[in-house]
C-alpha positions in Angstrom: -16.5 1.3 5.8 -14.2 -1.5 4.8 -10.7 -1.6 3.3 -9.5 -4.8 1.6 -6.0 -5.5 0.3 -5.0 -8.2 -2.3 -2.1 -9.2 -4.4 0.5 -10.2 -1.8 2.6 -13.4 -2.1 6.0 -14.9 -2.5 8.5 -13.6 -5.1 12.2 -13.9 -5.7 14.5 -10.9 -5.2 14.5 -8.7 -8.3 10.9 -9.7 -9.1 7.7 -7.7 -9.1 4.3 -7.7 -7.4 1.2 -5.5 -7.6 -0.9 -4.8 -4.6 -4.5 -3.6 -4.8 -6.7 -2.1 -2.1 -10.4 -1.2 -2.4 -12.3 1.0 0.1 -16.0 0.4 0.3 -18.9 1.8 2.3 -19.2 5.4 3.4 -16.0 7.3 4.1 -16.7 11.0 4.5 -14.4 13.1 2.3 -12.0 10.3 1.4 -8.7 12.0 0.5 -5.4 10.2 1.2 -5.0 6.5 0.4 -1.8 4.6 0.8 0.4 1.8 1.9 2.3 1.1 5.1 4.3 -2.0 6.0 5.5 -3.8 9.1 8.5 -6.1 8.8 9.4 -8.9 11.3 10.4 -7.2 14.5 9.9 -3.7 13.1 7.4 -0.9 13.6 4.9 -0.1 10.9 6.3 2.4 8.4 5.1 4.5 5.5 5.6 3.0 2.1 3.7 5.5 -0.2 0.6 7.6 -0.1 -1.5 9.4 -2.8 -4.1 12.1 -2.4 -7.3 12.3 -4.4 -5.6 15.0 -6.4 -2.8 12.7 -7.3 0.0 14.0 -5.1 2.3 11.2 -4.0 4.8 10.6 -1.2 7.2 7.8 -1.0 9.6 6.4 1.6 13.2 6.9 0.5 13.8 3.1 0.6 11.3 2.5 -2.2 11.7 5.6 -4.4 12.4 4.5 -8.0 11.3 1.0 -7.4 7.6 1.3 -6.2 4.8 3.3 -7.9 1.5 4.1 -6.3 -1.6 4.9 -8.4 -5.3 5.4 -7.8 -8.7 5.1 -9.3 -10.9 7.6 -7.6 -14.1 6.4 -9.2 -13.5 2.9 -7.6 -11.9 4.1 -4.4 -9.0 1.8 -5.2 -5.3 2.3 -4.8 -2.5 0.2 -6.3 1.1 -0.4 -5.5 3.4 -1.6 -8.2 6.5 -3.0 -6.6 9.5 -3.7 -8.8 13.1 -4.8 -8.1 12.0 -6.3 -4.9 14.6 -6.9 -2.2 14.5 -9.2 0.8 14.2 -6.2 3.1 10.8 -5.5 1.4 9.4 -8.6 3.2 6.6 -7.4 5.4 2.9 -7.3 5.9 1.6 -4.5 3.8 -1.4 -2.5 5.1 -3.7 -0.2 3.2 -4.9 3.1 4.6 -7.9 5.1 3.6 -8.1 8.5 5.3 -11.3 10.5 5.4 -12.1 13.9 7.0 -13.4 12.2 10.1 -11.7 8.9 10.4 -9.0 6.6 9.0 -9.5 3.0 8.0 -7.0 0.2 7.8 -7.1 -3.1 6.0 -6.1 -6.4 7.5 -2.9 -6.6 5.7 -1.4 -8.7 3.0 1.9 -10.6 3.3 4.7 -9.9 0.9 7.7 -12.3 1.1 10.8 -11.7 -1.0 13.2 -14.7 -1.2 16.9 -14.1 -1.8 
């Protein structure tokens, strides 16, 4: 199985970006997909997750600004990021969690300039 992110880049504070992540190959009973991030000098942290049934979970720091969505037919998850802040600067990693294993993408860089 493979997980590939896209959509990162450089944006000014207050701007928006949309990340996409596609899982391909065989993932037994794929359920939760989501996004984590790792900022400079920080540990990897949860951003948002979504189950195959549509239940979502957000980090408190992004609630009201970020929205996660999913296309189950395409095994694709999206992260719409609005009102970006400099503290959102990080490498964003996609997670695809199946019943037997979890798969991570290589990460996509998001840089917010103030």
